[in-house]
C-alpha positions as CSV (number, residue, x, y, z in Angstrom):
1,M,96.6,110.4,80.9
2,I,97.7,107.7,83.2
3,V,94.8,106.3,85.3
4,K,96.6,103.6,87.4
5,S,100.1,102.4,87.9
6,W,101.6,99.3,89.6
7,K,105.1,98.3,90.6
8,F,106.2,94.8,89.6
9,K,107.7,93.3,92.7
10,G,108.4,89.8,91.3
11,Y,106.4,86.6,91.2
12,D,107.0,85.9,94.8
13,K,104.3,88.4,95.6
14,A,102.0,87.2,92.8
15,D,99.0,87.4,94.9
16,N,98.9,91.2,94.7
17,F,98.7,91.5,90.9
18,P,95.8,93.9,90.0
19,S,93.2,92.5,87.7
20,W,94.0,95.0,84.9
21,V,97.7,93.7,85.0
22,Q,96.6,90.0,85.0
23,Q,94.5,90.6,81.9
24,N,97.3,92.2,79.9
25,T,100.4,90.3,80.8
26,S,101.8,86.8,80.5
27,K,104.6,84.7,82.0
28,R,107.2,82.6,80.2
29,A,108.7,79.4,81.6
30,N,112.0,79.8,83.2
31,S,111.9,83.6,83.1
32,D,111.7,86.2,85.9
33,L,110.3,88.8,83.6
34,I,106.7,89.7,83.2
35,W,105.6,90.1,79.5
36,V,103.3,93.1,79.1
37,H,101.0,93.4,76.0
38,T,101.5,97.1,75.0
39,Q,100.6,99.0,71.9
40,E,104.2,98.6,70.7
41,G,104.0,94.8,71.1
42,E,104.9,92.4,73.8
43,M,107.5,94.0,76.1
44,S,109.3,92.6,79.1
45,A,109.3,94.3,82.5
46,K,111.9,93.6,85.1
47,E,111.3,93.4,88.9
48,G,111.1,97.0,90.2
49,E,109.7,98.6,87.0
50,W,106.3,100.3,86.8
51,I,103.3,99.3,84.6
52,A,100.8,101.9,83.9
53,I,97.5,102.0,82.2
54,D,96.1,105.1,80.4
55,I,92.6,106.3,79.9
56,K,92.4,104.4,76.6
57,G,93.5,101.2,78.2
58,H,96.9,101.1,76.8
59,L,99.8,99.7,79.0
60,T,103.2,101.2,79.2
61,I,106.3,100.2,81.1
62,Y,108.4,102.8,83.1
63,E,111.5,102.6,85.2
64,E,110.3,105.3,87.7
65,K,106.8,105.9,88.9
66,P,104.9,107.7,86.3
67,D,102.8,110.8,86.8
68,S,99.1,110.2,87.6
69,L,95.9,111.8,86.6
70,G,96.2,114.7,89.2
71,K,98.8,116.6,87.2
72,D,96.9,116.3,84.0
73,I,93.7,117.6,85.7
74,I,95.5,120.5,87.1
75,A,97.1,121.3,83.7
76,G,93.7,121.1,82.1
77,I,92.1,123.6,84.6
78,A,95.0,125.9,84.1
79,F,94.6,125.8,80.3
80,A,90.9,126.5,80.6
81,I,91.4,129.5,82.8
82,I,94.0,131.0,80.5
83,S,91.8,130.4,77.5
84,A,88.9,132.0,79.2
85,V,90.9,135.1,80.3
86,T,92.3,135.4,76.7
87,I,88.7,135.2,75.1
88,I,87.3,137.7,77.6
89,T,90.3,140.1,77.0
90,F,89.6,140.0,73.2
91,L,85.9,140.5,73.6
92,A,86.5,143.4,76.0
93,W,88.2,145.4,73.2
């Protein structure tokens, strides 16, 4: 489940880096890329790519804006309702 996402707009706008991005990234000399410390290792993100953090604190890089927590919550509620209806149907027999 993705908790937060942030679009890397380049180092010109470095004043708007969220703290969770600052803690998990680094910059290399003479590079326009941001280096993200992910579960897969250190990966580069270009300007315009999205960096997301999940519920476990793991960072991932996406080219398009990733889904947020809202869709996961809706899917969880739908699963709970379907499970409850199934259990009630089996108990009614």
